[in-house]
N, C-alpha and C positions, 0 to 999 in steps of 0.2 A: 337687325337686318333692315336695310331700306327697301320699303315697298316689296317684300320678299317674293310672294308668288308672282306679281308681276314682273319683277326683275328677272326671275328664272325664265318666264316665257319670253322676254325680250332677249336674254342671252340666247336661248336655244332657237328662236325664230327671228332671224335677222330682219324680215319684213316687218316686224312690229317695233324695231328700234326706232326711237323719236316720235312715236306715235302714242296718243292716250290709250292706255290699256287697262281694262277692268277685269279681274278675274273673280268668278262667281257672279251671282246676279243675273244668270242668263234666263231665268224663268220669270213669269209675271210677278211671283211673290218673292223673287230672289233677293239676296242681300249681297252687297259688295264685300268681298273677302280680302281684296287688295287692289291698290290702284296705283299706277305708275305715276311719277311726278308730272308727267305731261298731262294726265288727267286730273291731278290735284290741283293745277293751275285754275281749272274751271269749277273747283270747289267740291270734287268728288272725293269722299272719304270712306274708310273701311266702316263696316256696319250700317251703311246708308242703303235704303231701299233701292233696288235696281231701277224702279221708274223715276225716281229722283235723280239718280246718275244720268240715266238717259236724257232726262229734260235739261240737266246742266251742260252736258257734253254729248250731243247728238252725234258726233263723229267718232266717238270712242269705240274701240274694238273690245267686244265682250267675249271672254274665253271661259269655257266651263271649268278648267283646272284639272290637276292630276295629282291627287293627294299623294300617291305612292312615290311620285317623282319628288315632290316638296319634302316628303319624310326622308328620302334618302339624302337630299341636299342638307337638310338640317342635321342628320347624323354626321356627314363630313365636316360641317362647320363646327359642331360641338367637340369633334375629335381635335380640331385645332385650338379651342378654347382649353382643352384638357392637357395640352401640351404645355400650357402656361402655369396651370395650377389645378390640383385635384379638387380644389374647393369651386365647383361650378354648379349653380342653382338655375336650372332651367324653369323659365316662366311659361313659355310657349315654344312652339317650333322655330320661332325667329327671335328669340329674346332670352338673355341669361344674365345672371349676377356672377362675377368672378371676383374672388377674394385674393388679392395679390400681397397681403400682409406677409412679411418675411422673405419675399421673393427678390428684394432689391439687390443683394449681393449676386444673384444668379442673372437676373433680368435687367437690372439697372432701375432707374426711377420708373414710377407707373406710366408717365406720358411716353417715355421712350419705349417701354414694353407695349403699350397699347398701339402706338403708331406701327411698331413691327407687326402686331398681330393684324392689324388692318390691311397691311401690305401683303401678309401671307394669306389672308381670307380672299382677297382680290386675286392674287396670283394662282391660288389653287382651285378656286371655284368661279372667278369671273364675277363675283358679286361683291357688293359694297356693304360694309358694316360701319355704323356710326356708334361712337364711344362717349360715354359720360364717366368721369372719374371724380370720386368724392369719399369722405370719410365715412359716409352712411348710405344705406340702400336707397332710401327715398330721394336724396339729393343727387345720387348717381343716375337713378331712373329719370329724373326731370332733366338732368344735364344731357343724357343721351338723346332725349326727345328734341331738346332745343339745339343739339349739334346737327340735326339731319337737315339736308341731305349730305352724306359722305363727309362727316365732320367729326371733330373730336373736341369736347369741352371739359375742362378741369376746374374743379371748385375746390380751393384750399379751406382748412378749417376756420381760418379767420374771415373768409368771404361768405360763410354760409348764410348769416343773417341778412346781409345786403343782396344776396343772390335770391333768396326766397321771398323777402318782403314785397317786391312789386308785382309777384306772379298772382294770376287769378286763383281763386279757391278751388276751382275744378281740378287743378293740378294735383290736389292731395288724393292719395288712396282713400276711398271710403265715401268721397263726396261725389255722388251722382246727380243727375239732373234735379231730382226732388230736393235734396240738401242744399245744392247750389242755389236753387230759387229761394229757399228759406233764409240762407245766409245773406244773399244779395238784397232781399226784401228788408233784412234787419240792418243792413248797412255794412256788412262784412264782405267787401268785394275782393280783397286781396289777402294773401297770406300774412302779411303785416297786420291787418286788421284783425285777423284771428289770434295772432301772437300776442296782440295787446288787450285782447277782449277781456272783460271781467268774467271770471269763471262762472260765477252764479248765473249771469245772463246767458252765457253760452250753454250751460246746463239746461236751463229752461227751453232753450231753442231745439237743442240737438239730443237731449238725454244723456244716457250713460256713455255715449261715445264722444262726448264734447271734450273731456279731458285729454284723451288720447289725440284728437285732431288739433288741439292747441299745442300739444308737445311736438307733434310733427310740423306744424307751422313755424315753430322755433327752431326747427332743424334736430330736435331731440329724437333720435332714432336708433335703438339698442339692438334691433334685430341682427342677427348674424346671418351669413351665408349658409344655407343648408343644401348640401349636395344631395342628401336622401332624406325624404320626409316620409312618415309613415302615412299611408293611404287611409282617408276617412271614409271615402266612398269611391265607388266606380259605377258610371253611368253612360248611357247612350241615349240620345234624343234627336229628333229632326223636325223641323218645320215644313209642312207639305207644301208643294206648288200650289194645290188647290185644296180647299177645305174637304175633309173627308167625313162622310157620315155612315158609310157602307161597313157594317160591323166586321165582315170577314176581311176587309182591308186592313182594318185596325188591328185585328187579331194577327194577322200576317206580320204586320210591322212589330207589334209587341214581341212576338216570338223571334223575330230577327234580331232585335235589340236584346232580348234575353240570351240569345246564343252568343251575341258579341260580348255581353257583360260576363257571362260564364267563362267564355274563352280567355278574357283577359284577366279574370280572377285565377284561373289555373296557371296561366303564364307568369303571374306574380306571386304564385305560392300562397294564395289566400282563399279564404272561405267566407260567406256572408251569412249572417243571422236574419237580416230583414231585408225584404224585397219592397221597393218603393215604384209605383207607376205614376207618371205626371201627364195631365192632360190640359192643353190650353184650349178653350173654347173659341169658336170663330167669332163669336158676338162681341163687338167692341163696346166697352163701357166707360173708356177713358182715352186720353191722348197717348201717344208713343207706344212703344213696344210693350210696355207694362199695362196697357188699356185693354187686356182681354182677361176675362175670369180664368182662374188656374185651380184645377182641382188636383189634389194628391190623395192617393190611398196607399196604405202600407200594411204588410203583415210580417210578424216575427215567427220564424220557423221554429220547430222543436229542436232542430240541430242544424248547425253550420253547414253550408253546401257550396260546391262549385259546379254542380251539375246543371247542364242546360235544360234538361227535362224539367227538373224541379223548379228553377227560376221561371221557365216558360209557363207551367201550369199555374203557378202562383200569380204571375203577371195577369193571366187571362181570367183568373178567379177574382182579382182585384177590378178588373174592367167590368165584370159583371155586377160586383158590388157598387161600382160608381153610378150605375143607373143613367147612363148617357141618354139625353133625349134631343141633342142638338149636334150639329157638325163640330169637327175638331180641326185646329190649325197645326197643333204640335203634339207629339206623343213622346214619351220617354220611358225607359226602365232603368231603375238604380238599385244597387247593393250596398247596404251599410251594415254596421255592427261586425267589422271585418276581423278575422282572426287569421294569424299565420298557420301555416301547416304544421308547424312544430309545436303550436300552442295544444295543451291538453284537450282533448275532445270531451264534450259532455256525455256522461255515462247515461244510457237508456234503461229504463227499469224492465220493459217488456219488449223484446225483440229489437231489431235493427231500426234506427230512426230514419225517417225519410230524409234523404239529403246526404246520408253518409255513404261513402263510396267503398266500403267493404275493405279492400286490401289495404288502404292507407290508414284506415281508422279502426281496424281491429279485427274484421272478418278475413278468413283465409282466401276467399275468392271475391273479386271485384264484381260490383253490380253491372248489370248489362249497360245501364245508362252511362257509367263510368267508362266501360271498355269502348262504347260508341263515341264518347266524347274524346278519348285519347286518340282513337282512330282518325277522327276528324281533325284533331289538332295537328297530327302528322301530316295530313293531306293538305292543311292551310299552310304549314312551315315549308312544304316542298313546292307547292303550286300557287300559293297566295290565298289570301282570305277571299272568299267567294267562289273558289274553284268548285265547292259542293254546296248547294243551297237546298233549303226545305222546298217540298212540293206542296205547301199549303196555300199557294196564291201569291200573287205578285205584291211586292212591297212598294207603297207610294214613294215616288223619288224625293230626295231632299232638296230644299230651296237653296242651300248654299253649302260652303266649305267651313272649316274650322281651323284655327291656329292652335288648338289645345293639344298639348303633349299628353297622349293618352297612355297611362300606366298599362303595361302587358300588351300593348299592340306591337305586333312585329314590324320590323324595319322595312 
């Protein structure tokens, strides 16, 4: 989708059309989530700090955004994608891979089918989608980026090498600012340079990922479109508008994140063996977003759980273990070691394990924590997430929005 959040705002608010619009980044420490093409002409980009966006485009209209509205629009758009093919792999709320292999007799050539899709999205949502068509995921992704705004670019198999060769190395998945700086300093500025690189030299420069990157630079990408991928972890985190040192505020935020993670686990039919907390300190030690010390602490439970109370207690215990002595700019809670509900549960030698919810995992009567969770899930499903909140204190507000497709999050 082209400038997805900003485009939704301009569609729904006629006074914003033709004006530079920035979604997110409304706070002092905010980050741009989406920028209209009118704002992009001034150099404003997604993930840019809001203060930098304001400097580049003083006349921009900053909008806080409405995640529930964007999620609803995303669902409508993905429904249109799924009319073409069941093989749809969502990367984010505004981006997906579609595998059209074998649909030619029904839909016609890929270009014809995708032009029809673009017209349907515009007609049914009033929004614009750009499309890249290619034999591989990487090339299709790059082609869709280069087709923006409001375009379609097709790369035939015989054209892949010539298409990739002149592109900068940062176009590759896995090449971030640090790897890009290393590659450019070593004389590898384009994908063509990478494709022709001596393997041993590239290995010394990038380590074990060198071979994968070299193959991608040559257009060799065997990854298939995966409509359903097994969850590895479920997490919630946010960057605070202001650094937080108050322990009770940190605890309240951790509990809110633990509640959200547990709710998403239950909605996905999953339980977690390991709880992780993430703390990014406010003290800067280097440039960029990675220039802040990051602390992580984790604990593996005796039994897998999806209970909010268990995840919350564990997160708070990990906060105590972390021994914080300075302010925090980001906090998060994650759950890993995921098991499906139909996976066999670990038997406990003495009594019921903390984290088992009784009725589902062996006992005749559900634990009170599980009953409470179910009741709160029903309220959230009927009245929306946030209809009932903890009374443990105010949670520090987030600095920005996300484009992430969250597993287990209600529409």
